[in-house]
PAZAPA-4460 file (N, C-alpha, C; in steps of 0.05 Angstrom, whole numbers, plus 32768, in hexadecimal, padded with zeros to 4 digits):
% residues 276
    n_x    n_y    n_z   ca_x   ca_y   ca_z    c_x    c_y    c_z   seq   type   mol
   860F   866F   8674   860C   868B   867C   8610   869F   8666     1      X     A
   85FD   86A2   8655   8601   86B4   8640   85FA   86CF   8644     2      X     A
   85F1   86D6   865C   85E9   86F1   8663   8600   8707   865F     3      X     A
   8619   86FE   8662   862F   870D   865F   8630   8719   8642     4      X     A
   8628   8708   8630   862B   870F   8613   8612   8718   8607     5      X     A
   85FB   870B   860C   85E2   870E   85FE   85D1   8729   8602     6      X     A
   85D8   8734   861A   85C7   874C   8622   85DA   8762   8629     7      X     A
   85DE   8775   8613   85F0   878B   8616   85E7   879F   862B     8      X     A
   85CE   87A1   862F   85C3   87B4   8645   85C9   87AA   865F     9      X     A
   85C6   8790   8665   85CC   8784   867E   85EB   8785   8683    10      X     A
   85FB   877E   866F   8618   877F   8670   8622   879B   8678    11      X     A
   8613   87AF   866D   861C   87CC   8676   8613   87D2   8690    12      X     A
   85FD   87C7   869A   85F5   87C9   86B5   8609   87BD   86C9    13      X     A
   860F   87A1   86C1   8621   8793   86D0   863C   879F   86D5    14      X     A
   8646   87AA   86BD   865F   87B8   86BD   865F   87D2   86CF    15      X     A
   8649   87DE   86CE   8647   87F9   86DE   8646   87F1   86FB    16      X     A
   8638   87DB   8703   8636   87D3   871E   8653   87CB   8729    17      X     A
   8662   87BF   8717   867D   87B6   871F   868F   87CE   8722    18      X     A
   868D   87E2   8711   869E   87FA   8714   8698   880A   872F    19      X     A
   867D   880B   8735   8674   8819   874E   8680   880B   8764    20      X     A
   867F   87EF   8763   8687   87DD   8778   86A6   87E2   877D    21      X     A
   86B6   87E3   8767   86D1   87E9   8769   86D8   8804   8775    22      X     A
   86C8   8819   8770   86CB   8833   877B   86C8   8832   879A    23      X     A
   86B4   8826   87A2   86AC   8825   87BE   86C0   8813   87CC    24      X     A
   86C5   87FC   87C0   86DB   87EC   87CD   86F4   87F8   87CF    25      X     A
   86FC   8806   87BB   8718   8815   87BD   8719   8828   87D2    26      X     A
   8703   8838   87D4   8703   884C   87EB   8705   883C   8807    27      X     A
   86F5   8826   880A   86F4   881A   8823   870F   8809   8828    28      X     A
   871D   8802   8813   8738   87F3   8815   874C   8806   8825    29      X     A
   874B   8820   881A   875D   8834   8827   8753   883F   8841    30      X     A
   8739   8842   8844   872D   884D   885C   872D   883A   8874    31      X     A
   8726   8822   886D   8722   880E   8884   8734   87F6   8885    32      X     A
   8746   87F4   8871   875A   87DF   886F   874B   87C4   886C    33      X     A
   8735   87C3   885E   8726   87A9   885C   872A   879E   883F    34      X     A
   873B   87A9   882B   873F   879A   8814   8727   879E   8801    35      X     A
   8713   87AA   880A   86FB   87AD   87F7   86EC   8796   87F4    36      X     A
   86F3   877D   87FE   86E4   8765   87FD   86C9   8766   880A    37      X     A
   86C8   8775   8820   86B1   8777   8830   8699   8784   8820    38      X     A
   86A0   8793   880A   868D   879D   87F8   868B   8789   87DF    39      X     A
   86A1   8782   87D6   86A1   8773   87BC   8693   8757   87BE    40      X     A
   8698   874A   87D2   868B   872E   87D6   866F   872F   87D3    41      X     A
   865F   8740   87E5   8643   873F   87E5   8637   874B   87C8    42      X     A
   8643   875E   87BC   863B   8769   87A5   863F   8752   878E    43      X     A
   8656   8747   878C   8659   8732   8778   8647   871B   877C    44      X     A
   8642   8714   8796   862F   86FD   879C   8613   8704   8791    45      X     A
   860A   871C   8795   85F0   8722   878B   85EE   8727   876C    46      X     A
   8605   8731   8761   8604   8731   8744   8606   8715   8737    47      X     A
   8615   8704   8744   8616   86E8   8739   85FA   86DA   873D    48      X     A
   85EC   86E3   8753   85D0   86D8   8756   85BE   86E2   8741    49      X     A
   85BE   86F9   8739   85AE   8704   8721   85B6   86F6   8708    50      X     A
   85CF   86EE   8704   85D6   86E2   86EC   85CF   86C4   86EC    51      X     A
   85C6   86BB   8701   85BD   869F   8701   85D3   868B   8704    52      X     A
   85EA   8694   870E   8600   8681   8714   85FA   866D   8728    53      X     A
   8602   8656   8725   85FC   8640   8736   8602   8647   8755    54      X     A
   85F0   8640   8766   85F0   8647   8782   8609   8639   878F    55      X     A
   8611   8621   8785   8626   8612   8793   8640   8621   878D    56      X     A
   8645   8633   877B   865F   8640   8776   865C   865E   8776    57      X     A
   8645   8668   877D   8640   8684   877D   8652   8695   8791    58      X     A
   8653   8689   87A9   8661   8695   87BF   8681   8692   87B8    59      X     A
   8687   8679   87B0   86A3   8673   87AA   86AF   8689   8794    60      X     A
   869F   868D   8781   86A5   86A0   876D   86A9   86BC   8773    61      X     A
   8696   86C3   8787   8699   86DF   8790   86B1   86E2   87A4    62      X     A
   86B7   86CD   87B4   86CF   86CF   87C4   86E7   86D1   87B3    63      X     A
   86EB   86BD   87A1   8702   86BA   8792   8709   86D4   8780    64      X     A
   86F3   86E0   8775   86F5   86F9   8765   86FE   870F   8778    65      X     A
   86F3   8710   878F   86FA   8725   87A2   8715   8723   87AA    66      X     A
   871F   870B   87B3   873A   8707   87B8   874D   8712   87A4    67      X     A
   8747   870A   878A   8757   8713   8774   875A   8733   8773    68      X     A
   8742   873F   8775   8742   875C   8774   8752   8769   878A    69      X     A
   8753   875D   87A2   8761   8767   87B8   8780   876B   87B5    70      X     A
   8789   8759   87A5   87A8   875A   87A0   87B0   8777   8799    71      X     A
   87A9   8782   8781   87B0   879B   877B   87A6   87B1   878E    72      X     A
   878D   87AF   8797   8784   87C3   87AA   8793   87C5   87C5    73      X     A
   879C   87AF   87CE   87A9   87AF   87E7   87C8   87BB   87E4    74      X     A
   87D2   87B7   87CC   87EC   87C1   87C5   87EC   87E0   87C5    75      X     A
   87D6   87EC   87B7   87D2   8809   87B7   87CD   8813   87D3    76      X     A
   87BB   8806   87E2   87B4   8810   87FA   87CD   880E   880F    77      X     A
   87DA   87F8   880E   87F3   87F5   8820   8807   880A   8819    78      X     A
   880C   880F   87FF   8820   8824   87F9   8818   8840   8805    79      X     A
   87FE   8848   8802   87F6   8860   880D   87F9   8863   882C    80      X     A
   87F1   884C   883B   87F5   884B   8855   8811   884B   8860    81      X     A
   8823   883D   884F   883F   883B   8856   884C   8857   8856    82      X     A
   8844   8866   8840   8852   8881   883E   8849   8892   8856    83      X     A
   8833   888D   8864   882B   889D   8879   8835   8890   8894    84      X     A
   8846   887B   8891   884D   886E   88AA   8837   885F   88BA    85      X     A
   8823   8856   88A9   880D   8849   88B6   8810   8829   88B7    86      X     A
   8824   881E   88B1   8828   8801   88B2   883D   87F9   88C5    87      X     A
   8833   87E6   88D5   8845   87DA   88EB   8857   87C2   88DD    88      X     A
   886C   87C8   88D4   887D   87B4   88C5   8883   879C   88D8    89      X     A
   8888   87A2   88F2   8892   878C   8905   887B   877A   8909    90      X     A
   8862   8784   890B   884C   8775   8910   8846   8763   88F6    91      X     A
   884B   876E   88DE   8849   875D   88C6   885B   8746   88C7    92      X     A
   8872   874A   88CF   8885   8734   88D0   8881   871E   88E3    93      X     A
   8875   8726   88FA   886D   8714   890F   8855   8705   890A    94      X     A
   8841   8713   88FB   8829   8707   88F6   8823   86FB   88DD    95      X     A
   8833   8702   88C9   8833   86FA   88AC   8832   86DB   88AA    96      X     A
   8845   86CC   88B6   8846   86AF   88B3   882C   86A3   88BA    97      X     A
   8822   86AB   88D4   880A   869E   88DD   87F1   86A4   88CA    98      X     A
   87EF   86BE   88C1   87DA   86C7   88B0   87DC   86B3   8895    99      X     A
   87F2   86B1   888B   87F6   86A1   8872   87EF   8685   8874   100      X     A
   87F5   8678   888D   87EE   865B   8893   87D0   8659   8894   101      X     A
   87C3   866F   88A0   87A5   866F   88A2   8798   8672   8888   102      X     A
   87A6   8680   8876   879B   8684   885B   879B   866B   884C   103      X     A
   87AF   865C   884F   87B2   8640   8841   879A   862F   884C   104      X     A
   8798   862D   8864   8781   861C   8871   8767   8626   8869   105      X     A
   8762   8640   8869   8748   864A   8861   8742   8648   8844   106      X     A
   8755   864A   8833   8752   8644   8817   874B   8628   8811   107      X     A
   8758   8615   881E   8752   85F9   881A   8733   85F3   8822   108      X     A
   872B   85FD   883A   8712   85F9   8845   86FE   8606   8833   109      X     A
   8703   8621   882D   86F0   8630   881F   86EB   8626   8802   110      X     A
   8700   861E   87F5   86FD   8615   87DA   86ED   85FD   87D9   111      X     A
   86EB   85EC   87EC   86DD   85D4   87EE   86C2   85D4   87FC   112      X     A
   86BB   85E9   880C   86A5   85EC   8819   868C   85F4   880A   113      X     A
   8673   85F0   8813   865D   85F8   8805   865A   8615   8805   114      X     A
   864D   8620   87ED   864A   863C   87ED   8639   8647   8804   115      X     A
   8626   863C   880F   8618   8643   8826   8628   8646   883F   116      X     A
   863D   8634   8842   8650   8636   8859   8660   8651   8859   117      X     A
   866A   8656   8840   867B   866F   883D   8668   8689   8842   118      X     A
   864F   8688   8838   863C   869E   883D   8639   86A0   8859   119      X     A
   8633   868D   8869   862D   868E   8887   8646   8698   8894   120      X     A
   865D   868E   888E   8676   8697   889A   8678   86B6   8895   121      X     A
   8676   86BE   887D   8679   86DB   8877   8665   86ED   8889   122      X     A
   864B   86E4   8888   8638   86F5   8896   863C   86F5   88B4   123      X     A
   8643   86DE   88C0   8646   86DB   88DA   865E   86EB   88E5   124      X     A
   8672   86E7   88D9   868C   86F8   88E1   8689   8713   88DE   125      X     A
   867B   871D   88C9   8678   8739   88C3   8667   8746   88D8   126      X     A
   8651   8737   88E0   863F   8741   88F3   864D   8743   890F   127      X     A
   865D   872F   8917   866A   8731   892F   867F   8746   8932   128      X     A
   868D   874C   891D   86A2   8760   891C   8694   877D   891B   129      X     A
   867D   8780   890C   866C   8799   890E   8664   87A1   8927   130      X     A
   865A   878C   8937   864F   8791   8954   8665   879B   8963   131      X     A
   867D   878C   8962   8694   8794   8974   869E   87B0   896D   132      X     A
   869E   87B7   8954   86A8   87D2   894E   8694   87E7   8957   133      X     A
   867B   87E1   8955   8667   87F8   8959   8660   87FA   8976   134      X     A
   8661   87E2   8984   8659   87E4   89A2   8670   87E5   89B7   135      X     A
   8688   87E1   89AA   869E   87E2   89C1   86A3   87FD   89C9   136      X     A
   86A2   8801   89E3   86A9   881D   89EB   86C0   8827   89E4   137      X     A
   86C3   8843   89E1   86D9   8851   89DA   86F1   884D   89EF   138      X     A
   8708   8844   89E6   871F   8841   89F7   871F   8825   8A04   139      X     A
   870B   8815   89FF   8707   87FA   8A0B   871A   87E7   89FD   140      X     A
   872C   87DC   8A0C   873F   87C9   8A00   8741   87AE   8A12   141      X     A
   8747   8797   8A04   874C   8782   8A12   8767   877F   8A21   142      X     A
   877B   878D   8A16   8797   878D   8A21   87A4   87A6   8A16   143      X     A
   87B9   87AD   8A22   87C8   87C6   8A18   87D9   87BF   8A02   144      X     A
   87DE   87A8   89F9   87F0   879F   89E3   87E7   8784   89D9   145      X     A
   87EF   8780   89BF   87E8   8767   89B3   87F9   8751   89BE   146      X     A
   87EF   873A   89C6   87FE   8726   89D1   8812   8719   89BE   147      X     A
   8826   870C   89C6   8837   8700   89B4   8837   86E4   89B7   148      X     A
   884A   86D4   89AC   884C   86B8   89AF   8836   86A8   899E   149      X     A
   882A   8693   89AD   8816   8682   89A0   87FD   8692   899E   150      X     A
   87F6   86A3   89AE   87DE   86B3   89AC   87DE   86C4   8993   151      X     A
   87F1   86D2   8990   87F4   86E3   8977   87F4   86D0   895D   152      X     A
   87FF   86B9   895F   8800   86A6   8947   87E3   869B   8944   153      X     A
   87D4   8695   8957   87B9   868B   8955   87A8   86A1   8949   154      X     A
   87AA   86BB   8953   879B   86D0   8946   87A1   86D5   892A   155      X     A
   87B8   86D0   8920   87C1   86D3   8905   87B2   86BC   88F5   156      X     A
   87B3   86A4   8901   87A6   868E   88F2   8787   8695   88EF   157      X     A
   877B   869D   8903   875C   86A5   8900   8759   86BB   88EB   158      X     A
   876B   86CF   88ED   8766   86E3   88D7   8769   86DB   88BC   159      X     A
   877E   86CA   88B7   8783   86C0   889B   876F   86AB   8893   160      X     A
   8766   869A   88A8   8753   8684   889D   8737   8690   8895   161      X     A
   872E   86A0   88A9   8713   86AB   88A1   8713   86C2   888D   162      X     A
   8727   86D0   888B   8728   86E6   8877   8726   86DA   885C   163      X     A
   8735   86C5   8854   8739   86BB   883A   871C   86AD   8836   164      X     A
   870F   86A0   8848   86F6   8692   8842   86DD   86A7   883F   165      X     A
   86E4   86C1   8848   86CF   86D6   8844   86D8   86E6   882B   166      X     A
   86EE   86E2   881C   86F6   86F0   8806   86FF   870F   880E   167      X     A
   8708   8714   8826   870F   872D   8830   872C   8732   8836   168      X     A
   8736   8749   8838   8751   874F   883A   8760   874E   8854   169      X     A
   874F   8746   886A   875A   8743   8882   8753   875A   8896   170      X     A
   874F   8772   888D   8749   8788   88A0   872E   8783   88AF   171      X     A
   871C   8775   88A4   8702   8770   88B4   8707   8763   88CD   172      X     A
   871C   8751   88CF   8723   8744   88E7   873B   8750   88F4   173      X     A
   874F   8758   88E8   8766   8764   88F4   8762   877D   8902   174      X     A
   8754   8791   88F5   8750   87AC   8900   8743   87AA   891B   175      X     A
   872C   879E   8920   871F   879D   8939   872E   878C   894C   176      X     A
   873F   8778   8944   8750   8768   8954   8765   8779   8960   177      X     A
   8773   8787   894D   8788   8799   8957   8781   87AE   8969   178      X     A
   876A   87BB   8963   8761   87D2   8972   8757   87C7   898E   179      X     A
   874F   87AE   8992   8749   87A2   89AA   8760   87A0   89BC   180      X     A
   8778   87A0   89AE   8791   879D   89BF   87A1   87B9   89BF   181      X     A
   8791   87CE   89BE   879B   87E8   89C0   87AB   87F2   89A9   182      X     A
   87A7   87E7   8992   87B5   87EE   897B   87A9   8807   896E   183      X     A
   87B7   881B   8967   87A9   8834   895C   879B   882B   8942   184      X     A
   8783   8837   893F   8771   8831   892A   877C   8836   890E   185      X     A
   878A   884E   890C   8796   8853   88F1   87AC   883F   88E9   186      X     A
   87BD   8839   88FE   87D2   8828   88FA   87C8   880B   88F4   187      X     A
   87B3   8803   8902   87A6   87EA   88FC   879C   87E8   88E1   188      X     A
   878F   87FF   88D6   8784   87FF   88BC   879B   87FD   88A6   189      X     A
   87B1   880A   88AC   87C7   880A   8898   87D4   87EF   8898   190      X     A
   87D7   87E1   88AF   87E4   87CA   88B1   87D2   87B3   88A4   191      X     A
   87B7   87B8   88A5   87A3   87A5   889B   87A3   87A4   887A   192      X     A
   87AB   87BC   8870   87AC   87BE   8851   87C3   87AC   884A   193      X     A
   87D9   87AB   8858   87EF   879A   884E   87E9   877A   8855   194      X     A
   87D7   8776   886B   87CF   875C   8870   87BE   8750   8859   195      X     A
   87B1   8762   884D   87A0   875D   8837   87AF   874D   8821   196      X     A
   87C6   8758   8819   87D7   874B   8804   87DF   8730   880E   197      X     A
   87E5   872C   8825   87F0   8710   882F   87D6   86FD   882E   198      X     A
   87C0   8706   8830   87A7   86F4   882D   879F   86F0   880F   199      X     A
   87A1   8706   8803   8793   8705   87E7   87A3   86F5   87D3   200      X     A
   87BE   86F5   87D3   87CD   86E7   87C0   87CA   86C9   87BF   201      X     A
   87D2   86BC   87D7   87CB   869F   87DA   87B0   8698   87D6   202      X     A
   879E   86A8   87E3   8782   86A2   87E4   8775   86A2   87C6   203      X     A
   877B   86B6   87B6   8771   86B7   879A   877D   869F   878A   204      X     A
   8795   8699   878F   87A0   8681   8782   8793   8669   8787   205      X     A
   878E   8666   87A2   8780   864D   87AA   8763   8649   87A1   206      X     A
   8754   8660   879F   8739   8660   8796   8739   865C   8777   207      X     A
   874D   8665   876A   874E   8661   874E   8754   8642   8746   208      X     A
   8766   8636   8755   876C   861A   8751   8754   8609   8759   209      X     A
   8744   8611   876E   872F   8601   8779   8718   8600   8764   210      X     A
   8716   8615   8754   8700   8617   873F   8705   860F   8724   211      X     A
   871F   8608   8720   8727   85FD   8705   8717   85E4   86FD   212      X     A
   870C   85E5   86E6   86FD   85D0   86DF   86DD   85D0   86E5   213      X     A
   86D7   85E4   86F6   86BA   85E5   86FD   86A7   85EA   86E7   214      X     A
   8696   85DA   86DF   8687   85DD   86C7   8673   85F3   86C5   215      X     A
   8669   85FC   86DD   8652   8610   86DD   865E   862E   86E1   216      X     A
   8678   8633   86DC   8681   864C   86E0   867B   865E   86C8   217      X     A
   8677   8677   86CD   866D   8688   86B5   8685   868F   86A4   218      X     A
   8682   869B   868C   8697   86A1   867A   86A9   86B3   8687   219      X     A
   86C3   86B0   867E   86DA   86C0   8686   86E1   86BD   86A3   220      X     A
   86DD   86A5   86AE   86E5   869F   86C9   8700   868D   86C6   221      X     A
   8711   8694   86DB   872A   8685   86DD   8727   8678   86F9   222      X     A
   871D   865D   86FA   8716   8653   8712   8701   8663   8720   223      X     A
   8702   8667   873B   86F0   8676   874A   86F7   8694   874B   224      X     A
   86FF   869D   8732   8705   86B9   8731   86FA   86C4   8713   225      X     A
   86E8   86D6   8713   86DB   86E1   86FA   86EB   86F6   86F0   226      X     A
   86F5   86F7   86D6   8706   870A   86CD   86F9   8725   86C7   227      X     A
   86E0   8720   86C0   86D1   873A   86BA   86CE   874B   86D4   228      X     A
   86C8   873E   86E8   86C7   874C   8703   86E1   8759   870A   229      X     A
   86F8   8749   8706   8711   8753   870E   8719   876A   86FD   230      X     A
   8716   8768   86E2   871D   877E   86CF   870E   8797   86D2   231      X     A
   86F3   8796   86DD   86E6   87AF   86E2   86E8   87BA   86FE   232      X     A
   86EC   87A8   8710   86EF   87B3   872D   870C   87BF   8732   233      X     A
   8721   87AF   872B   8739   87B8   8732   8743   87D4   872C   234      X     A
   873D   87DF   8713   8746   87FC   870D   8739   880F   8720   235      X     A
   8721   880B   8728   8713   881E   873B   871D   881B   8758   236      X     A
   8725   8803   875F   872D   8800   877B   8749   880C   877C   237      X     A
   875B   8808   8768   8776   8812   8769   8776   8830   8767   238      X     A
   8763   883C   875A   8760   8858   8757   8756   8864   8771   239      X     A
   8745   8857   8780   873A   8863   8796   8744   885C   87B1   240      X     A
   8754   8848   87B3   8760   8840   87CC   8773   8855   87D9   241      X     A
   8782   8864   87C9   8792   8879   87D6   877F   8891   87E1   242      X     A
   8768   8893   87D5   8755   88A8   87DE   8749   88A0   87FA   243      X     A
   8745   8888   87FC   873B   887C   8816   8750   887F   882B   244      X     A
   876A   8879   8822   8780   887B   8838   8784   8895   8840   245      X     A
   8781   88A9   882F   8783   88C6   8838   876D   88CE   884B   246      X     A
   8754   88C5   8845   873F   88CB   8855   8742   88BF   8872   247      X     A
   874D   88A5   8873   8751   8898   888E   8765   88A8   889F   248      X     A
   8774   88B8   8894   8788   88C8   88A5   877D   88E4   88AB   249      X     A
   8764   88E9   88A4   875B   8903   88A8   873E   8903   88B9   250      X     A
   8733   88EC   88BC   8718   88EB   88CC   871D   88E3   88E6   251      X     A
   870D   88E7   88FC   8710   88DD   8916   870F   88BE   8917   252      X     A
   871E   88B4   8928   871D   8894   892B   8702   888A   8931   253      X     A
   86F3   8897   8942   86D9   888C   8948   86C7   888A   892F   254      X     A
   86C9   889F   891E   86B9   889F   8906   86C3   8887   88F2   255      X     A
   86DD   8883   88F3   86E8   886E   88E2   86DD   8853   88ED   256      X     A
   86DD   8850   8905   86D3   8835   8913   86B6   8832   890C   257      X     A
   86A4   8846   890F   8689   8842   890A   8683   883F   88ED   258      X     A
   8693   884C   88DC   868D   8848   88BF   8692   8828   88B7   259      X     A
   86A7   8820   88C5   86AF   8802   88C2   869B   87F0   88CA   260      X     A
   868F   87F3   88E1   867A   87E6   88ED   8662   87E5   88DA   261      X     A
   865A   87FE   88D0   8642   8802   88C1   8644   87F1   88A7   262      X     A
   865B   87F1   8898   865C   87E1   8880   865D   87C6   8886   263      X     A
   8669   87BA   889D   8668   879F   88A5   864B   8796   88AA   264      X     A
   863B   87A6   88B9   861F   879E   88BF   8610   879C   88A6   265      X     A
   8612   87AF   8893   8601   87AD   887B   8609   8794   886C   266      X     A
   8621   878F   886B   862A   8777   885B   8620   875E   8868   267      X     A
   8621   875A   8882   861A   8744   8891   85FA   8740   888B   268      X     A
   85EA   8756   888E   85CD   8751   888B   85C8   8747   886F   269      X     A
   85D4   8751   885C   85CF   874A   8840   85D7   872D   883B   270      X     A
   85EC   8723   8848   85F3   8706   8841   85E1   86F5   8852   271      X     A
   85D8   86FB   886A   85C5   86EA   8878   85AA   86E8   886A   272      X     A
   85A2   86FF   885D   8589   86FE   884D   858B   86EA   8836   273      X     A
   85A3   86E8   882C   85A7   86D9   8814   85A5   86B9   881C   274      X     A
   85A7   86B3   8834   85A6   8698   883E   8589   868E   8844   275      X     A
   8576   86A2   8843   855D   869C   884C   854B   8693   8833   276      X     A
***
């Protein structure tokens, strides 16, 4: 993979695309509590496709790199939401262990699964959540409060397992799930930003370890995490995440939900097309 070094013009374009990706991902991290992965993964996937990176590791590399970038982004976003009282600490304490266990399971499966499997999971879950967010009637809820006990534990397992396999920070699943149980949208978004940290740290470590020794990795990759992508995306996401958090507390909840659904729909379609 000499493209990184041999073509300065392409490298400049590559770097610019990653900087723009970081800008958009940072705003979305604060605005939607999605950790930016919903943007980073498909963009990296397509960039790696253009670079000719082997299909068998393309999605793994996109997921691993995305998870690594989510760590600092989730910290910045969570801090901004916490200052505004937008994080439910009690929910984090009760949900955190289940999410963590789910992350461990998802990391093991995702690190060993075929790239097409990860792509299909990403596209399918994103489409389902987009439809739910866009079509669910205003005020429609499954119950007036989030269930406790084993039901809450299982939901945490699902959020952790599928989020880490998709390379996202947890908001994609936890926000619609929480709002379905009458959780205020802004508080769901804020809490999701903290969930992103719980997912990204063990998830990125797992994907790095899973990719060590892989012979077809591009230059400056640490397992399934590309350091060029990390170095270029992270500064922009950290800069823009507080901006997104401020916007989240000023726009109507309905607009916030529709924006979330739109980005998920676009992402899902792009990933399905890549499988054809």
